[in-house]
N, C-alpha and C positions, 0 to 999 in steps of 0.2 A: 504493500500500500504506500510505500515511500518512494517509489521510482519516479513519480511525477508530482511532487508536493506543490510545485508552483501553480499547478492548475486547480488545486483545491480552493485557493483563495480567489482565483479568477472566476471560477464557477459559482462560488458562494456570493461574490460581489455582484454578479449578474443575476442572482436569484434564479439559477438554472438547475434543473434536475434531469435525470435520464430515465426515460420510460422504456421498459422492456416488456412488450406484449409477447406472450408465449402460449403455444398450444401443442402439446405432445412433442416437444423437442428436448426430451430428457438426455439425449446423447451430447448435446452441445450447450445446454442451459447453464450449467455450472461454470464452464469455461468463459462464457460471455459475461456472467455476473462478476466473476473474479477479475476479468480484464477491465471491466468498467470501474470496479472498486479501486483500481490503481489511480484513477483520476478524480473520483468523487464518491462520497457516501450518500449523495442525494439521489437515491434510486427508488423508483416505483415499479414493482413487478406486477403485471396484470396477468393472472392465470385464467385463460379463457376456456374454462371447463375441461382442462386436460384429464385424460383417462389413463395416462401412463404414470411414471413415478415422479412427476413434477411436484406434487404436494410434499413428498418426502424430501426432495432436494431443497425446496424452499424452507422446509422446517429447520434447516441448518443456518438460515439467515434471518433469525428473529428480529434483528436490528433494522432490517429493511422494511419499508412500507410495502405491504402486499394487498392486492385486490384480487379476491377469488370469485369469479363468476360461476354460478352453479352449473350452467350449461354452456356449451360452445355457441357463441353468438356471432362470431366473425371478427376479423382483424379490426374492422372499422369500429365495432362496438367496444372492443378492448381498448383501442386508442382513445375513444371518447370517454371511457371510464377513467383512463389514465389522465387525460386532460382535466377532467372534473376534479380528480383527487389532487392534482398538482396546483390548480387554482385555489382550492380550499386551503392548501398548505402554504399559500403565499408566494408561489414561484411565478416568475415573469416569462421564463423560457423553458422549453422542454426539448431535449434531444431524444429522438426515438431510434432504437437500434433493434434489429431483428434478433431473435434468439436461436436462429438456425445455424449460426456460426459463419455466415458469409461476410459479415462486417467485422472490421478490426477496431477494437476499442481504442487503439492508439491513434485513431483518426479523430477522436473527440476534440483534441486541440485545434484541428483545422476549423471546426465550427466556431469555437470560442474566439480564435484569433480573427476570423472573418467578421464576427459581430463587433469585436472591439475596434477593428480598424475601419470598417465600412459602414457601421451603423445597423439599425434594426432591419431585418429582412426575414423571409422564410427561406431557409437554405436546404437544398436537396443534394445529397452526396452523389456525384457523377461517377459512375463506374465505367471502366474500360470494357465495353460490351464486345470488343473485337478480340479480347485476349483468349488464349486457349482454355477450353473447359466450359466456356459460357454456352448454355444451350441455345440452339438457333431460334427456338420459339420465344425465348426471353429477349433476344436481340430484336426479333421482328415485332414483338409486342411493345417493346420500348419505342421503336421508331413510329409505330402506329399511334401510341399515346402522345409522343412528342408532337406529331402533326396536328392532332386534334386540340392539344393544349394551345398551340400557336394559333390555330383557326379561331378558337374561342376567346383568346386573350390578346393576341398580337405579340406574345412574348415567346421567343425561341429559346429552347433549352436542349441540352444534350441528353439529359436523363430526367424523366418525370415519374418513373416507376420505383426508383430506389426507396426503400423504407428507412434508410439512414438519413435523418432529417433534423433540423432545428426549427421549432415553431415558436413565434412570438405569441404566447398564449392569450394575452389580453387584446391582441389586434386581429386575430383570425376570426372568421364568422362564428357566432355562438349557436347557430341552429344548423343542423345537418339532417339529411334524409336517408343516408345509406349506412349500412352496417358491415358490409363485407370488404373485399379488396378494393372495390370501386371508391370507397371512402377517401382513399389517398389521392384520387383524382379530383373528387368533389372539393376537398379542402383547399387544394392549391389553386383551383380555378376560382373558387369563392374569394380566396385571399387576393388574387390578382385583380378581381373585379372591385375589391375594396381599395385598391391602390397600394397594397403592400408589395414591395419588391420581392419577387420570387427568383432566386438565383441558384446556380450550381456551384458546388465546391468539389474539388477532386478528392476521391477516396479510393482505397483499395478494395478488392472484392475477392472472395475465395469460394469456389464452387467445388466442394468435396462431396461427390454423390454417395460416398460410403457413409457419411454422417448426416448430410443434409436431408431434411424431410420437408417437402413442399406440399402445402395444402391448397395450392391453386388448382382449381378444377377447370381445365381448358374450355370445355363447352359452356358450362353454367356461368362461370365467372366472366368469360369473354363476352357472353350474351348480356350479362348485367352491365358490364362496362360499356358495351355498344349502346344499350338503351340509355344509360346515363349520358353518354356523349351526344346522343340524339337530342335529349332534353336540353342539355347545356348549349348546343348549337342553336336551337330554337330560341332560347332565352337570350343568347348573345345577339342574334340577328334582330329579334323583335324589341329588345329593351336595352341591353348593355351598350351595344355599338351606337344606336341612336342617342342614348343618354350621354355618352362620352363626347360625341360630335357636337351635340347641342351645348353641352357645358363648355367645351373648348371654344365654340363659336361665340357664345354669350360673354365669355371673359374678355373679348377683344372689341375695341371700337371698330367701326367700319373701315376707317383709314388704316388702322393697325393691321386688320385682317387682310386688306388689299395689298399692303406692302409686304407682310411676312408670308402670307399663304398663297398669294397670286404672283406678285412681281418677283419675289425672292425664292419661290419654290424651285426645286431642282428639276421639275418636269419641263418638257419641251413646250414651246408656245402652242403647238398643235394639240398636245394632250390637255393643256389648260383650257384652250378654246372648246375642245370637245366636251370637257367636264362642265363648262359653262352651259353649252348647248343641251347636254343631258339634263342638268338641273332645271333649266327653264322649261324643257319639254315635259318633264315629270311634274313640275310645279303647276303647269296649266292644264295638263291632261286630266280627265275625269277620274282621278284615283284618290279622291278625298279620304283621308284617314289612313292611307297606306303609302303616302308619298315618301316619307322619310325612309321607311323600310325598303321600298322598291328602288329609290335612288341610290342608297348605300349598297344594295345588293348588285345592281347593274354596274355601278362604279367599280365594285370589286371584281365582277366577272370580266369587264372590259379593261381592267387595270388603269382606270382613270383616277384623277385626284378626288378622293372621296369628300374632303372638306370643302373644296370648291363646288363640287356638284351639289352637296347638301345646302350650302349657302345660297346658291341660285335657285334651288327648288323652293326657297321661301319667297319667291315672287308672288305666291298666292297668300300673302299675309291678309288678315281680315279686312283692312281698309280697301284692298284691291279686289277682293272676291266679287263684289257686285259688278265691277267693271269687267272682270274676266268673264263672268257669266253673260253679261250683256253682249260683249264682243263675240263670244262663242255662239250665242243665238243669232246674231246678225250675220256672222260668217256662215253658219249652218243654213240660214234662210236662202242663201245663194245656191244651195245644192238640194235641200230638202224642203218640200212644201209643209208649212206649219199650220197650226190651228189658231184662229183668232178667238180668244176667250171673251166672256162677257165683261162688262165694265167693272163688276164687283170682284173679279178674280184677283187674287194676290200674286205677287211675284213668284212665290213657290208654285202656285197653281199653273202659272204661265209656263214655267220650266217643266213641270210634270206633264202637261198636255202637249208639250213640244220636245219631249225627251230625245227622240231620234235627231231632231234638228240640233239640239244642244250637244249631243254626243259627237255627231259628225263635225259640227262647227268647232268644238273644243279641240278635237284631234288636229284639224287643219290649222287652227290658230296656234296650237302648241308647236306644230312643225314649223310654221312660218316664224314665230317668235324665237324658236330655238335657232333657226338659221341666222336670223338677224342678230341676235345676241352673240352667237358663236363667232360670226364673221367680224362683228364690231369689236368683240373682245380680242380676237386674233390681231386685228389692225392696231388696237391700242397697245397690246403687249409688244408687238414689233417696234412701235414707235418709242415706247418706254425703254425698251432694251437698247435701242440706238442712242437715245439721250443719255442713258447710263454709261454706255461705252464711250461717248464723246466726252462726258464729264470726267471719266477716269483717265482719258488720254492726256 
């Protein structure tokens, strides 16, 4: 216990503990606990309903905080029980380490040093998945998980499945819905959505198939993870991404937005102009209630500037809506014969009775306005860039 005494004070100062969730890993559990004890005595072991000799092994560590779940509920449930216990004990951080022996306790300082030097974050130990002995299904699953994490949060990581992590307990979401392996995906996506930095730190990994017992069920757990990612993608597209873009846009004045996100954007003038055109088209088109979602999705698909497209989709702000509807009806009347309502009819009745005229007119108006705004924007951008070049010369 005295091989790394300097980390005892660092871990205590950070109010950090180590959580070891375990289920039927009697071959490696003692080694993991003894390894962690070299760095800290702040250990919480969560026995997730083990049916092997785990209870007997833990009886030799009466000084450690132990949580015994009567039945196996899954790794997510074990971690949630560990988090709750840690918070009640007054800890601010928790390092989680698997009990199957694949993680090295001597990597605990990597997490501590990262927090001390870079500040608060959720840290995930990045394993070398290309090294000899790593199962191919694990490498594939990690790449799959990395992709969806990037799609859902915009944050690229090298390893999102490692169970060797450091959690800022008081910053991560307090409500969760999963209890199995997919919990480790839910918690990092939720943290990223809250604005908590999620980063990788390098750690070692050992895959000894003679000792290691994996409880991952390929079909059942992969299906659960796929269902979770589907839900997270939907939430991301319908709420998180629109929320972030709206927040980013609202924080800036119109002048600041134009300078920073239009003129000084690294995108080409053509891409910027197309982004303007897309935003104007979606803003005028009869897509009320879905404009933000659709414009962000199409900007992503066509690799346009999402912030510019979103900004110009706001052409349909409330003061302009009556004008847009009026111009749509007038444009549509050139192509579709309308109905003349009685004198007592309201504006809503007029639009309802001439819906075909409005729909056709709004699409044509959207296309025309899109072309005009896009071309005008392109000309202005070229002129602005020329002036900027001359001023720098």
